[in-house]
SEVOZA-509075 format. One record per residue (C-alpha): residue number from 0; z, x, y. Coordinates in nm, 3 decimals. Layout:
N
pos  w  u  v
NUM  Z  X  Y
...
END
This chain:
124
pos  w  u  v
0  -1.412  0.992  -0.514
1  -1.209  0.752  -0.727
2  -1.379  0.601  -1.031
3  -1.335  0.234  -1.123
4  -1.450  0.038  -1.425
5  -1.523  -0.333  -1.375
6  -1.539  -0.537  -1.699
7  -1.663  -0.888  -1.622
8  -1.901  -1.116  -1.813
9  -1.989  -1.346  -1.520
10  -2.296  -1.179  -1.369
11  -2.247  -1.299  -1.010
12  -1.881  -1.199  -1.010
13  -1.967  -0.859  -1.158
14  -2.235  -0.795  -0.895
15  -2.005  -0.906  -0.609
16  -1.724  -0.680  -0.727
17  -1.959  -0.388  -0.782
18  -2.113  -0.427  -0.434
19  -1.774  -0.455  -0.260
20  -1.617  -0.158  -0.438
21  -1.919  0.066  -0.386
22  -1.913  -0.034  -0.019
23  -1.544  0.066  -0.013
24  -1.647  0.415  -0.133
25  -1.563  0.406  -0.500
26  -1.771  0.532  -0.788
27  -1.819  0.219  -1.001
28  -1.906  0.167  -1.364
29  -1.970  -0.182  -1.494
30  -1.948  -0.352  -1.832
31  -2.079  -0.704  -1.886
32  -1.881  -0.763  -2.205
33  -1.570  -0.635  -2.377
34  -1.751  -0.415  -2.626
35  -1.928  -0.224  -2.347
36  -1.599  -0.195  -2.162
37  -1.417  -0.060  -2.468
38  -1.691  0.197  -2.531
39  -1.666  0.316  -2.170
40  -1.285  0.327  -2.175
41  -1.293  0.537  -2.493
42  -1.547  0.789  -2.354
43  -1.468  0.805  -1.982
44  -1.168  0.855  -1.754
45  -1.107  0.607  -1.474
46  -0.872  0.588  -1.179
47  -0.844  0.210  -1.218
48  -0.974  -0.056  -1.454
49  -1.042  -0.413  -1.346
50  -1.098  -0.637  -1.647
51  -1.152  -1.004  -1.708
52  -0.935  -1.144  -1.985
53  -1.189  -1.365  -2.157
54  -1.511  -1.181  -2.246
55  -1.749  -1.175  -2.544
56  -1.672  -0.941  -2.838
57  -1.352  -0.781  -2.704
58  -1.107  -0.949  -2.467
59  -0.933  -0.792  -2.171
60  -0.594  -0.802  -2.344
61  -0.731  -0.586  -2.626
62  -0.876  -0.340  -2.375
63  -0.542  -0.334  -2.189
64  -0.353  -0.273  -2.511
65  -0.583  0.015  -2.609
66  -0.541  0.181  -2.269
67  -0.163  0.147  -2.254
68  -0.124  0.279  -2.611
69  -0.336  0.590  -2.549
70  -0.113  0.875  -2.423
71  -0.398  1.019  -2.214
72  -0.496  0.690  -2.051
73  -0.174  0.489  -2.028
74  -0.106  0.580  -1.664
75  -0.440  0.425  -1.557
76  -0.373  0.112  -1.353
77  -0.519  -0.199  -1.517
78  -0.568  -0.514  -1.315
79  -0.640  -0.830  -1.512
80  -0.857  -1.098  -1.361
81  -0.882  -1.450  -1.497
82  -0.935  -1.814  -1.414
83  -0.663  -1.884  -1.670
84  -0.326  -1.866  -1.498
85  -0.109  -2.005  -1.775
86  0.238  -1.854  -1.776
87  0.211  -1.732  -2.136
88  -0.118  -1.552  -2.059
89  0.025  -1.383  -1.752
90  0.344  -1.284  -1.937
91  0.140  -1.144  -2.229
92  -0.064  -0.933  -1.986
93  0.246  -0.792  -1.819
94  0.419  -0.732  -2.151
95  0.116  -0.526  -2.263
96  0.143  -0.316  -1.947
97  -0.088  -0.480  -1.693
98  -0.024  -0.352  -1.340
99  -0.139  -0.674  -1.174
100  -0.286  -1.015  -1.248
101  -0.546  -1.162  -1.015
102  -0.647  -1.526  -1.033
103  -1.005  -1.640  -0.990
104  -1.131  -1.731  -0.743
105  -0.996  -1.448  -0.531
106  -1.063  -1.298  -0.192
107  -1.264  -0.973  -0.220
108  -1.088  -0.820  0.078
109  -0.746  -0.891  -0.071
110  -0.855  -0.741  -0.402
111  -0.983  -0.435  -0.216
112  -0.639  -0.381  -0.058
113  -0.466  -0.416  -0.395
114  -0.705  -0.166  -0.556
115  -0.651  0.085  -0.275
116  -0.275  0.054  -0.323
117  -0.291  0.122  -0.697
118  -0.527  0.416  -0.660
119  -0.310  0.568  -0.385
120  -0.001  0.533  -0.610
121  -0.181  0.714  -0.890
122  -0.296  1.016  -0.685
123  -0.085  1.323  -0.757
END
């Protein structure tokens, strides 16, 4: 069973994502702020990480940078989610190694298809 970390500070969004991904058959860990997410990333291994960009304590870009600079974790797909779709934010995410950028609000079914694609690509 593939393991996904969701890092999202909006409680309703976090619960909706958690419910949908568990329903899709994934093992799901959640973090309601960036510090919790960073602690989990440092101590666990995930098949995919879905992180909001703007969160308390530690932002999604910092989490992304940590993952992509860790030789043991850098192949983990990271999908950034944000209501901020400014070109410079998107370009920064991709330059740091983000695998995808998803704009809020988004369709949960579309997100589910994207996640399945990234996890399938990462299976060896």
